[in-house]
C-alpha positions in Angstrom: -1.8 -20.1 17.9 -5.3 -20.8 19.1 -8.6 -20.2 17.3 -9.6 -17.2 19.3 -6.4 -15.4 18.5 -6.6 -16.2 14.8 -10.2 -14.7 14.7 -9.0 -11.6 16.4 -6.1 -11.1 14.1 -8.4 -11.9 11.0 -10.8 -9.2 12.0 -7.9 -6.9 12.5 -6.8 -7.4 9.0 -10.2 -7.2 7.5 -10.9 -3.8 9.1 -7.4 -2.5 8.3 -7.8 -3.0 4.5 -11.6 -2.2 4.5 -10.5 1.2 5.7 -7.8 1.7 3.0 -9.9 0.2 0.2 -12.8 2.6 1.1 -11.1 5.8 0.2 -8.0 5.0 -1.8 -9.4 3.4 -4.9 -11.8 6.1 -5.9 -9.9 9.1 -4.5 -8.4 10.0 -7.9 -11.8 10.0 -9.6 -13.3 12.2 -6.8 -10.6 14.7 -6.9 -10.4 14.8 -10.8 -14.0 14.8 -11.7 -15.8 16.4 -8.7 -13.2 18.8 -7.2 -11.4 19.3 -10.6 -7.9 18.8 -9.3 -5.2 18.6 -11.9 -3.0 15.5 -12.6 -0.2 17.0 -10.5 -2.6 17.9 -7.6 -4.0 14.4 -7.5 -0.5 13.0 -7.5 0.4 15.3 -4.6 -2.7 14.0 -2.7 -1.5 10.3 -3.0 2.1 11.6 -2.1 0.7 12.1 1.4 0.9 8.2 1.9 4.4 8.1 0.8 5.5 11.0 3.2 3.7 9.3 6.0 5.5 5.9 5.1 8.8 7.8 5.4 7.9 9.3 8.8 6.2 6.3 10.4 9.1 3.9 10.7 10.8 6.5 12.9 7.6 6.8 15.0 6.9 3.0 15.1 10.5 2.1 15.8 10.8 4.5 18.8 7.3 3.9 20.3 6.1 0.5 19.5 9.5 -1.2 19.9 10.6 0.8 22.9 7.6 2.2 25.0 3.9 1.3 24.3 2.1 -1.9 23.3 1.4 -2.1 19.7 -2.3 -2.6 19.9 -2.8 0.4 22.1 -0.8 2.6 19.9 -2.9 1.5 16.9 -6.1 2.2 18.6 -5.2 5.7 19.3 -4.0 6.3 15.7 -7.1 4.9 14.1 -9.4 7.1 16.5 -7.5 10.3 15.5 -7.6 9.1 11.9 -11.3 8.9 11.9 -11.6 12.6 12.8 -9.2 13.6 10.1 -10.7 11.5 7.5 -14.1 13.1 8.2 -12.5 16.5 8.0 -10.9 15.5 4.5 -14.5 14.6 3.2 -15.6 18.4 3.7 -12.5 20.0 2.2 -12.6 21.2 -1.4 -9.3 23.2 -2.0 -6.1 21.4 -3.1 -3.9 22.9 -0.5 -5.9 22.3 2.5 -6.9 18.9 1.3 -3.3 17.9 1.0 -2.5 18.9 4.6 -5.6 17.3 6.1 -5.0 14.1 4.2 -1.3 14.1 5.2 -2.5 14.4 8.8 -4.7 11.3 8.2 -2.0 9.2 6.5 0.5 10.1 9.2 -2.0 8.3 11.5 -3.0 5.3 9.1 0.3 4.3 7.5 2.1 3.3 10.7 -0.7 0.9 11.5 0.2 -1.4 8.5 3.5 -2.2 10.2 1.7 -2.4 13.6 -0.8 -4.9 12.3 2.1 -7.0 11.0 3.9 -6.7 14.3 0.9 -7.9 16.3 0.3 -10.8 13.9 4.0 -12.0 13.9 4.2 -11.6 17.7 1.5 -14.4 18.0 2.9 -16.8 15.4 5.4 -19.6 15.6 5.6 -20.3 11.9 4.9 -17.0 10.1 5.2 -18.6 6.5 2.4 -20.9 7.2 0.2 -18.9 9.6 0.4 -15.3 8.3 -0.6 -15.7 4.5 -4.2 -16.9 5.3 -4.7 -14.1 8.0 -3.2 -11.5 5.6 -5.6 -12.8 3.0 -8.6 -12.0 5.3 -7.4 -8.4 5.1 -7.7 -8.5 1.3 -11.3 -9.7 1.8 -11.9 -6.4 3.5 -10.8 -4.5 0.5 -13.0 -6.6 -1.6 -16.2 -6.1 0.5 -15.8 -2.3 0.6 -15.0 -2.2 -3.1 -18.2 -4.1 -3.9 -20.2 -2.1 -1.5 -19.0 1.3 -3.1 -18.7 0.1 -6.7 -21.9 -1.9 -6.9 -24.0 -2.3 -3.8 -24.5 1.5 -3.3 -24.8 2.4 -7.0 -28.6 2.2 -7.0 -28.8 4.7 -4.2 -25.8 7.0 -5.1 -25.5 7.0 -8.8 -22.2 8.9 -8.9 -20.8 7.4 -5.7 -17.1 6.9 -7.1 -17.0 10.7 -7.8 -18.4 11.6 -4.4 -17.2 12.1 -0.9 -19.1 9.2 0.4 -16.2 6.7 0.2 -14.3 9.1 2.5 -17.2 9.0 5.1 -17.2 5.2 5.0 -13.5 5.2 5.7 -13.9 7.6 8.7 -16.7 5.5 10.1 -14.6 2.2 9.8 -11.6 3.9 11.3 -13.7 4.8 14.4 -14.6 1.1 14.6 -11.1 -0.2 14.1 -9.8 2.3 16.9 -12.2 0.9 19.5 -11.7 -2.8 18.4 -7.8 -2.4 18.7 -8.1 -2.2 22.4 -9.1 -5.7 22.5 -6.4 -7.2 20.4 -3.7 -9.6 21.8 -1.2 -7.7 24.0 1.9 -7.0 22.0 4.4 -5.5 24.5 7.4 -3.5 23.2 10.3 -6.0 22.6 12.9 -3.4 23.6 11.4 -2.2 26.6 13.9 -1.2 29.5 16.7 -0.8 27.1 18.7 2.4 26.8 17.2 4.5 24.1 19.6 6.4 21.7 18.9 8.5 18.7 19.9 5.5 16.6 17.0 3.6 18.1 14.6 6.4 17.2 15.7 6.2 13.5 15.7 2.5 13.5 19.5 2.2 12.8 19.4 -1.6 13.9 16.9 -2.3 11.1 19.0 -0.4 8.6 21.8 -2.5 9.7 20.1 -5.4 7.6 21.3 -3.6 4.5 24.8 -4.9 5.3 23.7 -8.1 3.6 24.3 -7.6 0.0 21.3 -9.7 -1.1 19.0 -7.9 1.2 20.3 -4.6 -0.3 19.4 -6.0 -3.8 15.9 -6.8 -2.6 15.4 -3.3 -1.1 16.7 -1.4 -4.2 14.6 -3.5 -6.7 11.6 -3.0 -4.2 12.2 0.8 -4.4 11.8 1.0 -8.1 9.0 -1.4 -8.5 7.0 0.3 -5.8 7.4 3.5 -7.5 5.6 2.0 -10.5 2.7 0.8 -8.5 1.7 4.4 -7.9 0.6 4.7 -11.4 -2.0 1.9 -11.0 -3.0 2.9 -7.4 -3.5 6.6 -8.2 -4.8 6.5 -11.8 -6.4 3.1 -12.5 -9.9 4.1 -11.4 -9.8 7.4 -13.3 -8.6 5.5 -16.3 -11.3 2.9 -16.3 -13.9 5.6 -15.7 -12.5 7.5 -18.6 -12.7 4.3 -20.7 -16.3 3.7 -19.7 -15.5 0.4 -18.1 -18.9 -0.7 -16.4 -18.8 -0.7 -12.6 -15.0 0.1 -12.4 -14.7 0.1 -8.6 -16.7 -3.2 -8.4 -14.8 -4.8 -11.1 -11.5 -3.8 -9.7 -12.2 -5.8 -6.5 -11.6 -8.9 -8.8 -8.0 -8.0 -8.3 -8.4 -8.3 -4.5 -10.3 -11.7 -5.1 -7.2 -12.9 -7.0 -4.9 -11.4 -4.2 -6.9 -13.3 -1.6 -6.4 -16.6 -3.4 -2.7 -16.1 -4.1 -2.0 -14.8 -0.5 -3.9 -17.7 1.1 -1.6 -20.0 -1.0 1.7 -18.2 -0.3 2.8 -21.0 2.1 2.5 -23.5 -0.8 4.6 -21.1 -3.1 7.2 -20.4 -0.5 7.7 -24.1 -0.2 7.7 -24.8 -3.9 9.4 -21.9 -5.8 11.1 -20.0 -3.0 11.1 -16.3 -2.1 13.5 -15.4 -4.9 11.2 -16.4 -7.8 7.9 -15.3 -6.0 9.5 -11.8 -5.7 10.8 -11.9 -9.3 7.4 -12.9 -10.7 5.7 -10.2 -8.5 8.0 -7.5 -9.9 7.6 -8.7 -13.5 3.8 -9.0 -13.2 3.5 -5.2 -12.7 5.2 -4.7 -16.0 2.8 -7.2 -17.6 -0.3 -5.3 -16.1 0.8 -2.1 -17.7 1.4 -3.7 -21.1 -2.2 -5.1 -20.8 -3.5 -1.7 -20.0 -1.7 -0.1 -23.0 -3.3 -2.7 -25.3 -6.9 -1.6 -25.2 -10.0 -3.2 -23.7 -10.3 -6.0 -26.3 -13.5 -8.0 -26.6 -15.9 -7.1 -23.6 -12.9 -5.3 -21.9 -11.2 -8.7 -21.4 -7.8 -7.4 -21.6 -8.3 -4.8 -18.9 -10.0 -7.2 -16.7 -7.1 -9.5 -17.1 -4.8 -6.6 -16.1 -7.0 -6.1 -12.9 -7.1 -9.8 -12.1 -3.2 -10.4 -12.1 -3.2 -8.2 -9.0 -2.9 -11.4 -6.9 0.5 -11.9 -8.3 1.4 -8.3 -8.4 0.6 -7.6 -4.8 0.9 -11.2 -3.1 4.2 -12.0 -4.6 5.8 -8.6 -4.2 4.4 -6.7 -1.2 3.1 -9.6 1.1 6.0 -12.0 0.2 8.4 -9.2 0.8 6.8 -8.6 4.3 7.1 -12.2 5.2 10.9 -12.4 4.0 11.7 -9.2 6.2 9.8 -10.8 9.2 12.0 -13.9 8.9 15.3 -12.1 8.4 14.9 -9.5 11.1 15.3 -10.5 14.8 12.3 -10.3 17.0 13.8 -7.4 19.0 13.5 -5.0 15.9 10.5 -6.5 14.2 8.5 -3.4 14.2 11.6 -1.3 12.9 12.2 -3.8 10.3 8.6 -3.9 9.0 8.8 0.0 9.2 11.8 0.0 7.1 10.3 -2.1 4.3 7.2 0.1 4.5 9.4 3.2 4.1 11.1 1.7 1.0 7.9 0.6 -0.6 5.0 2.7 0.6 7.2 5.6 1.4 10.2 6.5 -0.8 9.1 4.3 -3.7 5.5 5.2 -4.0 6.4 8.8 -3.1 8.6 9.1 -6.1 5.8 7.1 -8.1 3.2 9.6 -7.0 5.1 12.7 -8.1 6.1 11.1 -11.5 2.7 9.5 -12.1 0.8 12.8 -11.5 3.3 14.8 -13.7 3.3 12.3 -16.5 -0.5 12.1 -16.6 -0.6 15.9 -16.7 1.9 16.0 -19.5 0.0 13.5 -21.6 -3.5 15.4 -20.9 -4.4 17.9 -23.4 -7.3 20.4 -23.5 -9.6 19.8 -26.6 -12.4 22.0 -27.8 -15.5 20.2 -28.9 -18.0 21.9 -30.9 -21.6 20.9 -30.3 -23.9 20.0 -33.2 -27.6 20.4 -33.4 -29.6 23.3 -31.9 -26.7 24.7 -30.0 -24.4 24.7 -32.9 -21.6 27.1 -32.4 -21.2 26.4 -28.7 -18.1 24.6 -27.6 -17.0 22.4 -24.7 -13.5 22.1 -23.4 -12.5 18.6 -22.5 -9.3 17.1 -21.1 -8.1 14.0 -23.0 -5.4 11.8 -21.6 -3.2 9.6 -23.8 -3.2 6.7 -21.6 -0.9 4.3 -23.6 2.0 6.8 -23.3 1.3 7.1 -19.5 1.4 3.2 -19.0 4.6 2.7 -20.9 6.7 4.3 -18.3 5.8 2.0 -15.3 6.0 -1.0 -17.7 9.6 -0.6 -18.7 10.8 0.3 -15.2 9.0 -2.7 -13.4 10.3 -5.2 -16.1 13.9 -3.9 -15.9 14.0 -4.0 -12.1 12.4 -7.4 -12.1 14.9 -8.9 -14.5 17.9 -7.3 -12.7 16.6 -8.6 -9.3 16.2 -12.2 -10.6 19.9 -12.0 -11.8 21.4 -10.6 -8.7 19.4 -11.8 -5.7 20.2 -14.9 -3.9 18.1 -16.5 -1.1 20.1 -17.2 2.1 19.1 -19.3 5.1 16.8 -17.1 7.3 18.4 -15.8 10.5 17.7 -17.7 13.8 16.4 -15.9 16.8 19.6 -16.3 18.7 21.8 -15.1 15.9 22.4 -11.6 17.0 25.5 -10.9 15.0 23.9 -8.5 12.3 22.4 -6.6 15.1 25.6 -6.2 17.1 27.3 -5.1 13.9 24.6 -2.5 13.2 24.9 -1.3 16.8 28.7 -0.9 16.4 28.2 1.1 13.3 26.2 3.7 15.1 28.3 6.5 16.2 28.5 7.4 19.9 27.4 10.9 19.0 24.1 9.6 18.1 23.4 8.4 21.8 20.7 10.6 23.4 
């Protein structure tokens, strides 16, 4: 891969995660503090990402693998997404906000798999080439986090509880949409082939589940990704509630850690292998929640440590998993395979997690009546108080159990060669003729 292509892919990853980091981190704080949504309503808002992740593999598997170049499809999705994100910034009611954000996530979530497809299509050795380019994407999340959490604080005091992050996301989506037209051409690998209903639903990619060890990977990923929703949805509200200084800015230290670990993934693949990388990634989510249960400690050091281990949490779980899938799946179904793992992690897993996390936060949140002293004695203020240790206990237990069981039952097998089409042929044979269009 030449230098020009590396630069184009790096900018693509930077913008992709700049957009996501702009609105995702502070959304829970904005909805809870400013729009006064309940825990359940906040969970429903984040559920839109999961719903979109369930639908996007069908869409990507049908369109990107069979009909249109991936970069053109991504351009259109980001341009439409820019309009929808701007619309979300002016909506204030829970019901309408849910549907507008769902429209946006239906546009954004497929682009995660498309970015990977475009990148892998240009690479000869994904284990060596992909980690550094993916790390550049993490730097996009870092930059926008520092911009919102620290850089703009002097101008917009309560920026984390405002709609400004949503406007930043809308503007950067517009830029990404235009830029995508100039990315390397990534033609559909299955163009010209007969399209069946099985193709639309990515049955070939689901055929990978016939490998028992891949199935173990998918099941463990489902449960651990459910626990990640607790942090994604409620970490920023938690740190604001606990008066952690500059929470959005400090949370970017997690992405700095992620950048370093992602850039070194090639080294870890070569030394400890994918099994122990994935195992450590899963277990690290449990450790994170235990640290968040423990209290801030001196100068909030325990919570900052919980943020910093994000490099292992994300790099060893999500990114290593994407590389693993990219090596296992034949090139003809790369987009569908990446869509499958996105469905399992960002879709079904985080969807379940969004529902549970919202309900659990709401369950452990009580209304307390505080009486005012001094001149206004006799007046009272109703304040919502959340018992956070009980909240974090749930994902801690689930992720630790899933990580231990994965380490016991998963075995790393030699990656599939390009010419080895047997798993694909078996999957095709498994598709009933009735599914053919």
